[in-house]
N, C-alpha and C positions, 0 to 999 in steps of 0.2 A: 696430713696425708701420708707422709713418710712412715709414721708409726702404724697407720692402718695397713699399709702395704706390707710392712714388716710382720705385723701380726698375722695377716693372711698367709704369708709365706711360711711362718712358723707352724701354723695349723696344718697346712698342706704337707709340710715335712713330717710332722708328727703322725698324721694319718698314713702317709706312705710307709713310715717305719712300722707302724702298728699292723697295717694290712699286708705288707710284703716282706718286711725285713726281719725284725727281731722276733725270736721265738722263745717262749718260756719252757718249751719241751725240747729235749734233744731227740735225735733220731732213735737212740736206744730206748728212751722212755716211751716213745710212741709205739715202737714195735713190741714192747713188753706189755702194752695195754691189752687187757682181755675184755671182750664185750660179748653179751649174749645175742644170738641171732633170733629171728622170729620163730624158730623151732625149739628154742630154749637151750641151744647148744652154745657153750662158751668157746670163743675162738680168739686167737691172738691176732692183733692187727698186723703182725709180721707176716701173716699168711697173704696179705694184700699189699702192704706198703713197704717200699725199699727193695723191691724185687726186679729192679731194672726196667720198670714201666712207670709211666705217668699214672697217677691215681687222683681221681676227682672224688671228694667226699661231700655228699649232699646232706646237710643237717636240716631236718624238717620235722613236722608233726602233722598227722591227719586232721588235727583241730585248728590248724593255721591255714587260713584261706590263701594267703600269698604263697605258702609252701606248696599247697595242692596245685595252684596255678602254674608253678614252676616245674612240676613233675614231667609234663610232656616235653619241655625244653631239655630236661636231663636225658630223657629217652631218645630224643632226636640227636643230642650230642653223642650219646652212646652209639647210635647207628651210623653217624657220620665219622666217628673216631674209634674204630674197633681196636686200635692199638693202645687206647687209654682205658685203664680199669676204672670201674665206678663202684663205690659202695655208698650206702646211705645209713645215716644214724638218726634215729627218731627219738624224740623225748616228748613229754607231755607239756604242751604250751597252754596257759601261761605260767604254770608253776615251775617248769623246768625240772621237775622230778622225773622219776623213771616213767617211760612210756607205759601205758596200760596195754598189755599184750592183746586183750580181747578187742579193744578199739582198733588197734593196728591190724590185726588179722581180719576183722570185718571190713576195714577199708581196703586191704589188699585183695580180698575176695572179689570186691566190686571193681577195683582198679589195680590189677596186677602190675608189678614192676619186674623187670628182667635183670636185676642185679641184687647182690646180697644186702640185706637190711638188718641193722643191729639196733639194740635198745641201749640207752645210756642216760645218765643224769648229767646235769650241767657241769659237774666237776670232771667227769670222764671225757665229755666232749671238749671241754677246755684243754685238758691234757692232750687229747688227740690233735686238735687244730693248732696247738702251740700258743694260744692266747685265751683270755677269759671270754667266754661266750656271753654276748649281751643281747642277742636277738636272733630270731630265725625268720625266714630261711637264710642259710649261709652256705656258701660253696667254698671249700678249701681245696687247694691243689697242691699235690706233692710231686716233686721231681722224681726221676727214676732212682735216685739214691735214697729217697725216703724223707727228704727235708720238706717241710711246708714252705712253699715259696710264694703263695698268694692266697688271699681270702677275700671273698666278695659277700658282704652282708646285703640282704634284700635280694629282690629278683635281679637276674642277670640275663643277658642275651648270650647265646652260645658262641657267636662270632667273637665276643670279647675274650672268652676262654681260649678259643682256637688261636686268636692273634697273640695272646700272652704266651702260649706254648711255642709258637713259631718264633716270636721275638726272643724268648728265653733261650731256645736252642741256638739261634744265630749269635746272640750276645755272650753265650757261655761255651761256645765251641772252641776248644783249645787250638785248633788249627786255623781258625779265622784270623787270629792276631798275627800269625806268621805271614799272611798274604796281604795285610793292610799296608 
């Protein structure tokens, strides 16, 4: 029983580190990353990340049913949290190659989204989110300094993201420790 409990604790700890802690990409690597938007224009992620605002990155594909189901939640999050920037990165599922622009544009004509959308392959997305991408949908959250601080694979409820931001602000406020 002791070893089973220890094994479960190790697994939880490893997942916590992977999803919230350790990053394979530094802030400077992320902000140097260039991706093409749906208009075919290459843009630096530094135009969005590390600009003193929280940034939610939604990694998805129009051929992923769970990703499509999550899009209204992302839009609702955007409307409830106007101070958080949102960008989306799409790739072709299940191959994880570059997204096919004609499929993405056809999807967006039918279901428009009100935030920037970029195309990337699995390596570019992995560089962006600071860990190897293993599945979609995935939400990555960057703090105002541009560091990836949380990643949620699979569908997520927006209140989880809002709670994370609130707790992060409270736990990382340099003034809060002075008054404890």
